[in-house]
C-alpha positions, 0 to 999 in steps of 0.5 A: 180361219174359219172364215176364210174355209166357209167362204172356200166352202160356200164358193166350190159350192156355188161352182158346183150347182152352176155346172150342175144345173147351167144357171146362173142368176146376174149378179151386183145390182143388174136385175134392179138395174134392169128393173128400174130401166123397164120400170122408167119406160113404162111410167113414160107410158101412164098419164096420171099421178101413178107415174110419179110412183113409179118413177120414184119406185125406179130410182129406189131400186138403184139404191142396191146397186150403188150400195154394192159399188160403194162398197166394192170402193168404185166410184158409185156414180160413173158405175151404175150410169154405165151399168144403165146405159148397157142395160138401155141399150140391151146389152143385158151380158155386158160385163161391167168394172 
């Protein structure tokens, strides 16, 4: 019961702060996916061995949305692929479920 009360307080606090500040930070691995897509694009412009490091870092960032999808009992591969496709198309505000 205490956990339910804490969760309710967290939700209400989040709603209050969102309404007060009129700002929202994307969740669910959206930021990491967007950064990964941009880094992969940037890596293609680098002609040295640094390109490999940039590509590996971009790939490593995708671990976060994969873990979140797995923890939510979703198909991580499909969900991350759809998320990456939306970001590559510039549709950063679309909802992915």
